N, C-alpha and C positions, 0 to 999 in steps of 0.2 A: 300566368297569361296563356291564353290559346291563340292559334293560327297568327294573324298578322297584326295583333294588338300589342300596344305599348302602353305602360302605366308610367305617368309623369307626376313629379310634385313640382308645382309652381315656385319659381325662385321668389324669395322674399323681398328682393328690390323692387318687384313690380307693382308694389303699393304706392305708398306716397313717393313724390318726386320733387325736385326743385327746378325751376326755370333758369335760363340763363341769368336772368335779373335778381335771382335769389327768393323768388315767391315760392312758398310751399303749396303744390297742388296735391289735394287728398285724391286717393284712390277712387272715390266715388264720382269725381268731376266728370261731366259729360265731355267726351272728347271723340274724335274720329276713330274708326276701328284700328286697335293697336294689337300687333302680334306680340306674344309673351315668350320668354325663355323659361325653361324648365329642365329639371334633371330626370333622366331616365332611371326607373327604379326596377322595372321588369319588362321583359320583351316575350313574345309568343315565339313558337317553333319556326314560323314561316318569315319571320324578321330578318331582312339580309343586310341592311345598311345601319341600323342602330344597335348600339351595344349598351348594357347597364353602365351607368356612370357618364353617359354622353349628355351633353347640354343641346337641346333641340328647341327650334322655333316654331311656334304653332299659333293658331287662332284659338284663344281659349273659349271664346263663345259658342263655338260649335261642337265642344266636347262633352262626354258624359262624365259627371262627378261621381265618385265613390268613396264611401267612408270605411276606413280599415282601422281598427282599434283606436278610435277617436281621432285620427288624421284623415284629412281630405286629399284625394288625389284625383287626377283626370285620367280617363282611358280613352285611347283614340286609335285609329288604324295607322300602319306606318305611311301610307300614302298622304295622310293629313299633316305630315312633318315638312315643314317648308325648308330647313337647313339644319345640319349638325355641326356643332363645335366641339371637338374633342382633342385631347393630346394623346397622340399616338406616338409611340417610340419605336415600333417595330418597322415602319417605312419612312423614317427620317424623323426630323424634329419640328417643334412648332404647333400653332394652333391651326387646326384645318376647319374652314367653313365653306 
C-alpha cells in the first residue's frame, strides 16, 4: 500500500443477521446506511493511527474494491476510517475503541 491507503477485508458477520425477535434478515435487505467492521491487512507508509491486524469501522459503500488472488478487499484512505478497535498490550490492557 502507498501513502495514506489502508487495505481492509470485510468481516464475515456483516452478511446475514437476526433481529431481536429471531427473524433472519438477508444481507441484500434494503436498510439505512450501515457502517461495517473490517480487518486491516495492509497500510501505507503515511498511515499513523491504524496498524495491520486492527479492526476498523468504515462506510463500505464509498470505498474501492480490489481483487487479489481471488479474494475481494476494500482500499480506502485513513481519513475514511471512523473508529479503530484493537487489543494493545504496550499501553495497558483491554479493547480500545
